[in-house]
C-alpha positions in Angstrom: 69.0 5.4 49.6 66.4 3.0 50.8 62.7 3.8 51.0 62.9 3.8 54.8 65.8 6.3 54.7 63.9 8.5 52.2 60.8 8.6 54.4 63.0 9.4 57.4 64.5 12.4 55.5 61.0 13.8 55.3 60.4 13.9 59.1 59.6 17.3 60.5 58.7 18.7 57.0 55.3 19.6 55.7 54.5 17.7 52.5 52.0 18.7 49.8 50.6 16.1 47.5 49.0 17.6 44.4 46.2 15.5 42.9 44.4 12.6 44.6 44.6 10.2 41.6 45.9 6.8 40.6 49.6 7.5 41.2 49.2 9.7 44.4 46.7 7.6 46.4 49.4 4.9 47.2 51.8 7.8 47.9 49.3 9.4 50.4 48.9 6.0 52.2 52.7 5.6 52.3 53.3 9.1 53.8 50.4 8.8 56.2 51.7 5.4 57.4 55.1 7.0 58.1 53.4 9.5 60.4 54.4 12.5 58.3 52.6 15.9 58.0 50.7 15.8 54.7 48.1 17.9 52.9 46.4 16.6 49.8 45.3 19.1 47.2 42.6 18.4 44.5 40.4 20.5 42.3 37.4 18.2 42.9 35.1 19.0 45.8 35.0 17.0 49.0 31.9 15.1 48.0 33.7 13.6 44.9 36.7 12.7 47.1 34.7 11.2 50.0 36.2 7.8 49.7 39.8 9.0 49.9 38.9 11.5 52.7 37.2 8.9 54.8 40.2 6.7 54.5 43.0 9.3 55.0 41.7 12.1 57.2 41.6 9.7 60.3 45.2 8.9 59.5 46.2 12.6 59.8 46.0 13.8 56.1 44.5 17.2 55.6 42.6 18.1 52.4 42.4 21.2 50.4 39.6 20.8 47.8 37.6 22.8 45.3 38.2 25.4 42.6 40.8 27.4 44.7 42.5 24.3 46.1 46.0 25.6 45.4 45.4 29.1 47.1 48.1 29.6 49.7 50.0 26.5 48.7 53.0 26.3 51.2 55.1 23.2 51.9 58.6 22.0 52.3 58.2 19.2 49.8 55.7 19.2 46.9 54.7 16.0 45.1 53.3 17.0 41.7 50.7 14.8 39.9 52.0 13.9 36.4 49.3 15.9 34.5 50.0 19.2 36.3 52.6 21.6 34.8 55.5 22.4 37.1 55.1 26.1 36.3 51.6 26.6 37.6 51.9 30.0 39.4 51.0 28.6 42.9 53.7 25.8 42.5 56.3 28.3 41.1 55.6 30.7 44.1 56.0 27.8 46.6 59.3 26.7 44.9 60.6 30.3 45.0 59.8 30.3 48.7 62.0 27.3 49.2 59.8 24.3 48.6 61.3 21.2 46.9 59.3 20.0 43.9 59.3 16.3 43.2 57.0 13.5 42.2 56.2 9.9 43.1 58.3 8.7 40.2 61.2 10.9 40.9 61.3 9.6 44.5 61.1 6.0 43.2 64.1 6.5 41.0 66.0 7.7 44.1 65.2 4.6 46.2 64.8 1.8 43.7 67.2 -1.0 44.7 67.2 -2.8 41.3 68.1 -1.9 37.8 65.5 0.3 36.0 64.5 0.1 32.4 62.6 3.2 31.4 60.5 3.5 28.2 59.0 6.6 26.7 57.7 7.7 23.3 54.7 9.1 21.5 53.4 5.6 20.5 54.1 2.0 21.4 55.5 2.5 24.9 53.0 0.5 26.7 53.3 -2.6 24.4 57.1 -2.3 24.4 57.2 -1.9 28.2 55.0 -5.0 28.5 57.2 -7.0 26.1 60.3 -6.1 28.0 58.7 -7.3 31.2 57.5 -10.5 29.6 61.0 -11.3 28.2 62.6 -10.7 31.6 60.0 -12.8 33.4 60.6 -15.7 30.9 64.3 -15.4 31.7 63.5 -16.0 35.4 63.7 -12.5 36.8 61.2 -10.9 39.2 59.9 -7.8 37.4 58.1 -4.8 38.7 56.1 -3.2 35.8 54.6 0.2 36.4 54.7 4.0 36.0 52.5 5.5 33.4 51.2 2.0 32.5 49.1 2.1 35.7 51.0 0.8 38.8 52.7 3.4 41.1 56.0 1.8 42.2 57.3 4.0 45.1 55.3 2.3 47.8 56.5 -1.1 46.6 60.2 -0.3 46.6 60.7 -2.2 49.9 59.5 -5.4 48.3 62.1 -5.2 45.6 65.5 -6.9 45.6 68.8 -5.9 43.9 68.4 -8.9 41.4 65.0 -7.8 40.2 64.1 -5.4 37.4 61.9 -2.4 37.4 60.3 -1.7 34.0 58.9 1.8 34.0 56.8 3.5 31.3 57.2 7.3 31.5 55.0 9.9 30.0 56.3 13.3 28.9 54.4 14.8 31.9 56.4 12.5 34.3 59.6 13.4 32.6 59.3 17.2 32.6 61.1 17.6 36.0 63.1 14.3 36.1 66.8 14.8 36.9 67.8 11.1 36.9 67.9 8.6 34.1 67.6 4.8 34.0 70.5 2.5 33.3 68.5 1.4 30.2 66.4 4.1 28.5 64.2 3.5 25.5 62.5 6.1 23.2 60.2 4.4 20.8 59.6 7.5 18.6 58.7 11.1 19.0 55.8 12.8 17.1 53.4 15.7 17.9 51.3 14.8 20.9 49.9 16.4 24.1 50.3 19.8 22.7 47.2 20.8 24.7 49.4 20.7 27.8 53.0 21.3 26.5 53.8 24.8 25.6 55.1 23.7 22.2 56.8 20.8 20.4 60.2 21.9 21.7 59.1 21.5 25.3 57.6 18.0 24.4 60.8 16.9 22.8 62.9 18.1 25.8 60.7 16.1 28.2 61.3 13.0 26.1 65.1 13.4 26.0 65.2 13.5 29.8 64.7 9.8 29.9 68.4 9.4 28.9 69.9 12.8 29.5 71.5 11.9 32.9 72.9 8.6 31.8 76.5 7.7 32.5 79.1 5.7 30.5 78.1 2.1 30.4 74.3 2.8 30.4 72.3 2.0 27.3 69.8 4.1 25.3 67.6 2.5 22.6 66.5 4.9 19.8 64.4 4.7 16.7 66.7 5.2 13.7 63.8 6.0 11.4 62.3 8.8 13.5 64.0 12.1 12.7 63.8 13.4 16.3 65.0 10.3 18.0 67.8 9.9 15.4 68.9 13.3 16.5 69.2 12.2 20.1 72.1 9.9 19.1 74.7 12.7 19.2 73.5 13.7 22.7 73.6 10.3 24.3 76.4 9.7 26.9 75.6 5.9 27.2 75.8 3.1 24.7 73.5 3.7 21.7 71.4 0.8 20.3 69.1 1.4 17.4 66.2 -0.3 15.8 64.8 0.0 12.2 63.1 -1.9 9.4 66.4 -2.0 7.5 69.8 -2.8 8.7 72.3 0.0 9.5 76.0 0.2 10.5 75.2 0.5 14.2 74.7 -1.8 17.1 71.0 -2.5 17.1 68.0 -4.7 16.1 66.8 -4.7 12.5 64.4 -6.3 10.1 66.1 -8.3 7.4 63.5 -9.8 5.0 61.1 -11.7 7.3 63.5 -12.1 10.2 64.5 -9.8 13.1 68.3 -9.7 13.5 70.7 -8.4 16.1 73.7 -6.6 14.8 76.5 -6.2 17.4 80.1 -5.2 16.8 79.7 -5.7 13.0 78.3 -9.2 13.3 74.6 -10.1 12.4 72.6 -12.8 14.1 69.1 -13.9 13.2 66.9 -13.9 16.3 63.2 -14.1 15.5 61.2 -14.8 12.3 58.3 -12.4 12.3 55.9 -15.4 11.6 56.5 -16.4 15.2 55.0 -13.1 16.5 51.4 -13.6 17.5 50.5 -9.8 17.5 49.4 -8.4 14.2 50.9 -5.4 12.4 54.3 -4.1 11.4 54.2 -1.7 14.4 54.2 -4.7 16.7 57.3 -6.0 14.8 58.9 -2.7 15.6 57.8 -3.0 19.3 59.6 -6.4 19.4 62.7 -5.0 17.8 62.7 -2.2 20.4 62.2 -4.6 23.3 64.9 -6.9 22.1 67.4 -4.0 21.9 66.5 -3.1 25.5 67.0 -6.7 26.9 69.8 -8.0 24.7 72.6 -9.3 26.9 70.1 -9.6 29.8 67.9 -12.5 28.6 68.5 -15.7 26.5 67.2 -15.9 23.0 64.7 -18.6 24.1 63.0 -16.1 26.3 62.5 -13.8 23.4 61.1 -16.5 21.1 58.7 -17.8 23.8 57.4 -14.3 24.4 56.7 -13.8 20.7 54.7 -17.1 20.6 52.9 -16.8 23.9 52.2 -13.1 24.5 48.7 -12.2 23.1 48.8 -8.4 23.6 47.8 -5.6 26.0 44.3 -4.7 26.7 42.8 -1.9 24.5 45.6 -2.3 21.9 44.0 -3.9 18.8 42.2 -6.2 21.2 39.9 -8.7 19.6 36.5 -8.4 21.4 34.2 -10.8 19.6 32.7 -12.0 16.3 29.0 -11.4 15.8 27.1 -12.2 12.7 30.4 -12.7 10.8 31.7 -9.3 11.8 34.9 -9.0 13.9 35.1 -6.2 16.5 38.4 -4.8 17.8 39.2 -2.4 20.6 42.1 0.0 20.0 41.1 2.6 22.5 44.8 3.3 23.2 45.1 4.9 19.8 44.8 8.4 21.2 46.8 10.2 18.5 46.8 10.2 14.7 50.1 8.3 14.5 48.9 5.6 16.8 45.7 5.3 14.8 47.6 4.9 11.6 49.5 2.0 13.0 46.2 0.3 14.0 44.7 0.8 10.5 47.8 -0.6 8.8 47.5 -3.8 10.9 44.7 -5.3 8.8 44.8 -6.5 5.1 41.3 -5.3 4.4 39.2 -2.1 4.5 37.7 -1.3 7.9 34.8 0.3 9.6 36.4 2.8 11.9 34.9 4.5 14.9 37.0 7.7 15.6 36.9 11.0 17.4 37.3 12.3 20.9 39.1 15.1 22.9 41.0 17.8 21.1 44.8 17.6 21.9 45.5 20.3 19.3 47.0 17.8 16.8 46.7 17.9 13.1 44.5 15.3 11.4 45.9 15.9 7.9 48.4 13.0 8.1 45.5 10.7 9.2 43.3 11.6 6.2 45.1 9.6 3.4 45.4 6.7 5.7 41.7 6.6 6.4 41.0 6.9 2.6 43.4 3.9 2.0 42.3 1.6 4.9 38.7 2.6 5.8 35.4 2.0 3.9 33.1 3.5 6.6 34.2 6.2 9.0 31.9 6.7 12.1 32.8 9.9 13.9 31.9 10.8 17.5 33.1 13.3 20.0 34.6 16.8 20.1 37.0 16.3 17.1 34.4 14.7 14.8 34.2 17.8 12.6 38.0 18.2 12.5 38.5 14.7 11.3 35.7 15.0 8.8 37.2 18.2 7.4 40.6 16.7 7.1 39.2 13.7 5.2 36.7 15.6 3.0 39.3 18.2 2.0 41.8 15.5 0.8 42.1 15.5 -3.0 41.4 11.7 -3.1 38.2 11.8 -1.1 35.7 12.4 -4.0 36.8 9.2 -5.7 37.4 7.1 -2.6 33.9 5.7 -2.0 34.3 6.4 1.7 31.1 6.7 3.7 31.3 9.2 6.6 28.7 9.0 9.4 28.5 11.2 12.5 26.8 11.2 15.9 27.3 12.7 19.3 26.4 9.5 21.2 29.2 7.0 21.7 26.9 3.9 21.8 25.0 5.1 18.8 28.3 5.3 17.0 28.8 1.5 17.7 25.3 0.9 16.4 26.1 2.9 13.2 29.2 0.8 12.7 27.2 -2.4 13.1 24.5 -1.3 10.7 27.2 -0.5 8.1 28.9 -3.9 8.5 28.4 -7.1 6.5 29.8 -10.6 7.2 33.6 -10.6 6.8 34.0 -7.0 7.9 36.1 -5.6 10.7 34.8 -2.9 13.0 37.5 -1.1 15.1 37.4 1.5 17.8 40.4 3.5 16.7 39.8 7.1 18.0 42.9 8.9 17.0 42.2 11.2 20.0 42.2 11.2 23.8 39.0 10.2 25.6 38.5 13.2 28.0 35.5 14.8 26.1 33.3 11.8 27.2 35.4 9.5 29.5 38.0 9.8 32.2 40.6 7.8 30.3 41.1 5.5 27.4 40.6 2.4 29.6 37.0 3.4 30.5 36.3 4.2 26.8 37.6 0.8 25.8 35.7 -1.0 28.5 32.5 0.9 27.5 33.0 -0.2 23.9 33.7 -3.8 24.8 30.7 -4.1 27.2 28.4 -2.7 24.6 29.7 -4.9 21.8 29.5 -8.0 24.0 25.9 -7.2 24.9 24.8 -7.0 21.4 22.5 -9.8 20.3 22.8 -11.6 17.0 20.4 -10.5 14.3 20.3 -14.0 12.8 
């Protein structure tokens, strides 16, 4: 189905778009441009939505705003924003009354004219998605990178050709109601995350498996052999399974052998990439490369992989070098919004760090993070809603009394940066590595990272 045909199928129907955010604003413009009957629903009041209202109301879009914005929800088709559970009572009642529940991403899967490579996981999905995109670009393809990584793709579908690739990062929220799977699906890993939204870990895992659940014979799924949950997905896969791991296994996949990434296919091994050629630091980025290679193997030449390793300098907010001031290097790892992601950041350096951590409570345990902090951090600066939880996990660990770790705490984010600077000496590394989401103080991890970078870049030398 083409995008034009999809929009034509909506004629004469009333459409509800839930949430006026990043993914749904282009959707609202698309639907309004097609002359369809649309109502936008958002918890925020009209004053906070004034820019969108001023643009879209003259084009026929109605708005339902405020605390009771979903009261009386009635529509033929409902587009759910990714962060909203599909079983919200008002949505469930509308669906029971005959409404079709969908999303911008589900509609994109229905109309996309080119092959889709879809990536999900608890950690590493953004860097892996970007690496896949970069490898395909260097092979000469036109690539459309989007989804959870920040660019909604449905409104761009008419610009795509059959010979292009769509590389789509998918969150568990986007996957909860997905019924289609990409021809190439990737699950980087699965560990506890977003349990503030998901009912339990089982629901979170079920959302992740949907990225490949509807695949057909001849499709490919890339799975982490070293993650217990993704390893368990292998028996469920209907497509061709490719694995990645830090040690070779008797399966088609991409592995680390000594200091070289190898591809093992049909029992034969082939060296592909010395890890010394990878610009990005950290073993987790070596794993990201192995994941990406498994996804594009057979689609791109080896030279495209090698050139990506040498030329790609990373994704913003992911162990991003900010500046060196008075001999101290500052890094921004604001994307580290879970303990497992923070652990990967800490392990990327060969010295003890000054770590700024804390943020919104996603109901995750910080106990696995505690020994990593004790092993890799010399000064821990805590800030945000979870500061006390992280402190308790660290100070209750058996090795804390003999660790020499200094723990500082403040409720002010910029003061936390000041405390980190005051604790640093020439040769030290200060890293924003929150281990938590940003929502206690910021709308998202990007604003948190930008705030950190701006403050650090404005600091004057003390010399």
